[in-house]
N, C-alpha and C positions, 0 to 999 in steps of 0.2 A: 697044689699050687693054686692061683689064680691065674685065669689069664689077661693076659696084656689090653686094657683098654682100646681101645680100637676108635680112631678120632675122622673123625670127618674132612677133607681137604680141605673144605671153608676154616674148618678152626688151627687149623697147623700151619695157614692163612695166616689168618688171628687180624687181620687190618681190612674192615669193607670202607666203601664208599668214598669221597673224596682220597684221604689216608692210602688207601688199597689204589686209587686212579695215578693218583706221584707215588708210587714205588712200582709201580707197572711202571711209568715212564720210565721211568731210571736208569729198570734194568732189563729196557728193551735197547735209549742210550747205549748202556756199560756195554751190549753185543753190537751195537752197531762199532762200537772204537777199539774192541776185541777184532770183529771180523777185519774191522781196520789197519789197526801196530802189526798180528801177526796174517794176513792172505794177504800176497803181493797181488790174487785173482780178483780178489774185493776191493781193495784200492785201484786197478784200472778201471775195473768196471765203472765204481762212483767218478773216477778223472770222463769216464766215457757220458755217463748220464748228464756232469756238468756240462756238458758238451751238447749232448741228441736231447733234452727237455726243452732248455731253452726252444731250439729247431723247429723243436714238435711247435712248438705255441709261435715262433713269427713265420710254420710253411704256413702256404696260402690251400688248406685243405678246411673240412668244416670239422666240426665241433666233436664229432663222433671220432674221425678223423685220427686230431690231433689226442684224445684220451686213448686209445687203439696203441698210437707207436709212445708215448709217454708210459705206461701200464706195460708196453713187449719191455722198455728201458726197467721197470719199475721192477715184475719179476724174471728179469734177468740177478737182479740187484737181489732179493728172495731167493731163485735155489743154490744163489752161485752161496749162502748164508745158511742158508739151510746143510748145503753139501760141506761144509765149515767143523759146521758145530757137530754132523753125524761122523766126521771122521776126525772132532775133539773126544766124543765118547767112545768109540772104538779105540783111538792109540791110550784113550785113558786106562781100559779093560787089561791093553797087554799090547806088548810091543811086538811080540814074536809074531812070524809069517802064519795065517790059520784063513782056510778057506771062505768061513762066511767073514772074514774083518775085508780082505777081500774085496768078494763081493758086495760088501756095502759102501765099501768105497767108489769102487766099482761100476755101481748104482746110481749113489750120490754126482759124481763125476758125471754119467751117459743123462740126466739130470738138468745139468749145466749144459749139455749139448742140445739139450732137447730146448729149449730155455733159450736159448743162440740163436738157435734156426728159427725158432717162433722168432721172435728181435726183427731177420736179417725177413724173413718172409712178409714179416706186419712190415718194415722199409723199404721194401725194396718196393712194393707193390703200392705203398700209401704217397713215399717222402719222393721217390726217384723222377716217379713222372710229375709232380710237382714241384721240382729241379728242374724239370727240363724244359714243364711249361713256361719259364720265368723267362727261356731264352728265345 
């Protein structure tokens, strides 16, 4: 009996160059759409991003502060979509209650909480003083 031939990850992906970039972009959009269609929290955070990102651009703060504000919002979206991916994988494995499954889901949720806190800190220290300075 012979061993099956092992293929590299590159060979399994099968595409290179521009075709690979196009496929990767399509997969990313499919992931964003799946998050939007299946996760209420992601939809709410997208709505928040639609409001906060333009606001960050309009605030009378430095370019670096604008970048920090925008990145804090994008980091929340990134964390939420990773949390949703973790939950999907855990649910795919099985719906029975298991301590490791609960731990994985709780840790993903904690990551979202930290991202929210980071965003609140950034917006609290940068945006609030800028808004109050306008009045």
